[in-house]
C-alpha angles and dihedrals in degrees: 000000000000089000089072098042107040101069115177117229143194117213129209129180112213122170096344091310125109115223123202121205124188098236094196093055092046094050093045089049093051089050089054093046089050092053093049092050091048090049092051089050095046092048098048103030098095108018113189139169087247100049125215123226097277094046090046093055090045093053091047094053092042091051095047095050094038088060092050091050098043087054095049102039133043122242094268092059102038088102085085089075095098089055094052097050092042092054091050092047095050096045095044095048089047089053092047093055091074088068092061110082110244097025135091139206116260086209088066086076110076088219092073102050090039090053093051087044092056093042090056091043091058096040093051094048091045087052088048094050091046094048100043102023125245097277093053092043095053092041088067091067092064095053129150091002129002092241088063090071099094089048089050094051092045090052093051092051090047090064088070093051093047100048094043100046093044090060095038091047095051095046095043091043092053089051089052097050092049093051093048093049092044090055090049097051102021100245098301127142100315104056094057089049089050090047091054091045096051093037101044106028104025092034092054094043091050093048090051093045092050092050094046092051091050089051090049092051091055092044091051092051096050099047 
């Protein structure tokens, strides 16, 4: 279980404060970002009427998520499409890293899903204010009665906790199960199968769920 308890850190002193950074999470996140950039370059470098494999893959992904965004948001808010597909790609690729020996999932660190949860929260409420206006937006928090405002606010804040801990719990839980089973059977046949299951199947499902919840939050705030 040392893989979960021994966390490498980078330290930075700034203004008299000592800042700690999870170096493993940062490096894995940079790898994911590099893969996304490389995919974007490869899929758009030589656009043609008869697309190659990279362009085909890119068009399939764009078409699929464009349809989901169009169904959830009205035409005035469809510009959030790049955010939605980027969230999915980052989280999905992050979850896939755990399948590769020697690499780990950035989403196994609570800071990663929590950061995306907070990002989605602020974007959704910004979209709500922009679409409805500040007065109409604030008025929703005192519905159906004014004394319901604290509960409505708590309900909105709880969405960040829910969406973040769901992703973190599933990815971290899968890692713990794999480590425990590996220690019991000494890394024979079952652990690689479990690793593929949690990485490919659970990782894909959780990335899709997180992305769809973010899309739903934006949709709710803009309607």
